[in-house]
C-alpha positions in Angstrom: 0.0 0.0 0.0 1.3 3.4 -0.9 0.3 7.0 -0.4 -0.4 8.7 -3.7 -0.9 12.4 -4.2 -3.1 13.3 -7.1 -3.0 16.9 -8.3 -5.7 17.7 -10.9 -8.4 20.2 -11.3 -10.7 17.7 -13.2 -13.0 16.1 -10.6 -14.1 13.4 -13.0 -10.5 12.2 -13.7 -9.7 12.4 -10.0 -12.6 10.1 -9.2 -11.5 7.6 -11.8 -7.9 7.6 -10.6 -8.9 7.5 -6.9 -11.1 4.5 -7.4 -8.6 2.6 -9.5 -5.8 3.2 -7.0 -8.0 2.4 -4.0 -9.0 -0.9 -5.7 -5.3 -1.6 -5.9 -4.9 -1.0 -2.1 -3.4 2.5 -2.3 -4.4 5.5 -0.3 -5.0 8.6 -2.4 -5.0 12.3 -1.3 -6.0 15.0 -3.7 -5.2 18.6 -4.5 -7.2 20.7 -6.9 -4.3 22.9 -8.0 -0.6 23.2 -8.0 -0.2 25.4 -4.9 -2.3 23.0 -2.8 -0.4 20.0 -4.3 3.0 21.4 -3.4 1.7 22.1 0.1 0.3 18.6 0.5 3.6 17.1 -0.7 5.5 19.0 2.0 2.9 17.9 4.7 2.4 14.3 3.7 5.5 13.1 1.9 3.6 10.8 -0.5 5.2 7.8 -2.1 4.2 8.9 -5.6 2.6 12.0 -7.3 0.3 12.1 -10.3 0.0 15.7 -11.6 -2.0 17.2 -14.4 0.1 19.4 -16.7 -2.6 21.9 -17.6 -4.0 23.6 -14.6 -4.9 27.2 -13.8 -2.3 29.1 -11.9 0.6 26.9 -11.1 0.7 24.3 -13.9 2.2 20.8 -13.8 5.6 21.9 -15.1 6.0 24.3 -12.2 4.7 21.6 -9.8 7.3 19.1 -11.0 10.1 21.8 -10.7 9.0 22.5 -7.1 8.8 18.9 -6.2 12.2 18.2 -7.6 13.5 21.1 -5.5 12.0 19.5 -2.4 12.9 15.9 -3.2 15.0 15.0 -6.2 14.0 11.3 -5.7 10.2 12.0 -5.9 8.3 9.6 -8.1 6.2 11.7 -10.5 3.7 10.8 -13.2 2.6 13.7 -15.4 -0.7 13.4 -17.2 -2.4 15.6 -19.8 -5.6 15.4 -21.8 -3.9 16.9 -24.8 -0.1 16.6 -25.4 0.0 20.0 -26.9 -1.9 23.2 -26.3 -1.2 26.3 -28.4 2.6 26.1 -28.8 3.4 24.1 -25.6 4.3 20.4 -25.9 3.3 19.3 -22.4 4.8 15.8 -22.7 8.2 17.2 -23.7 8.0 19.8 -20.9 7.1 17.1 -18.3 10.2 15.1 -19.3 12.4 18.2 -19.3 11.4 19.2 -15.8 11.8 15.7 -14.4 8.6 13.6 -14.6 9.4 9.9 -14.3 6.6 9.0 -16.7 4.2 10.8 -18.9 0.7 9.5 -19.6 -2.3 10.7 -21.6 -5.6 11.0 -19.7 -7.1 8.9 -22.4 -4.7 6.0 -21.7 -6.5 2.9 -20.3 -6.7 2.8 -16.5 -4.7 -0.4 -16.6 -1.7 1.5 -18.1 -1.9 4.0 -15.3 -1.9 1.2 -12.7 1.0 -0.5 -14.4 3.1 2.7 -14.3 2.1 3.5 -10.7 3.2 0.0 -9.6 6.4 0.2 -11.7 7.5 3.4 -10.1 6.6 2.3 -6.6 8.5 -0.9 -7.2 11.6 1.0 -8.3 11.3 3.2 -5.2 11.3 0.1 -3.0 14.3 -1.4 -4.8 16.1 1.9 -4.7 15.6 2.3 -0.9 
């Protein structure tokens, strides 16, 4: 069982992820924006973070930069509904700022679970 922090402003997607991870035995805490997410990370030291890349205010790129500043070993999955928006390639940005994995919100939930478990497993092996 792991503590997963989910940072996303989309309540529908949050509900899907929460249910899937809870079914897998994980505990999920949520944050509705980047500022709240960074604060929760500091307070709760989750085992893994899933952050949306496109959020109002502090976006996912800035969240990842902040988390890397707090803990360079943080396990981070970046998600986005659209890989590009205007001229920003969110998947490329996520990789550049330090996401361990990048997923599309349209990816099957099974893929999300596989990536969560893979990152958690590498965290245990690396400890």
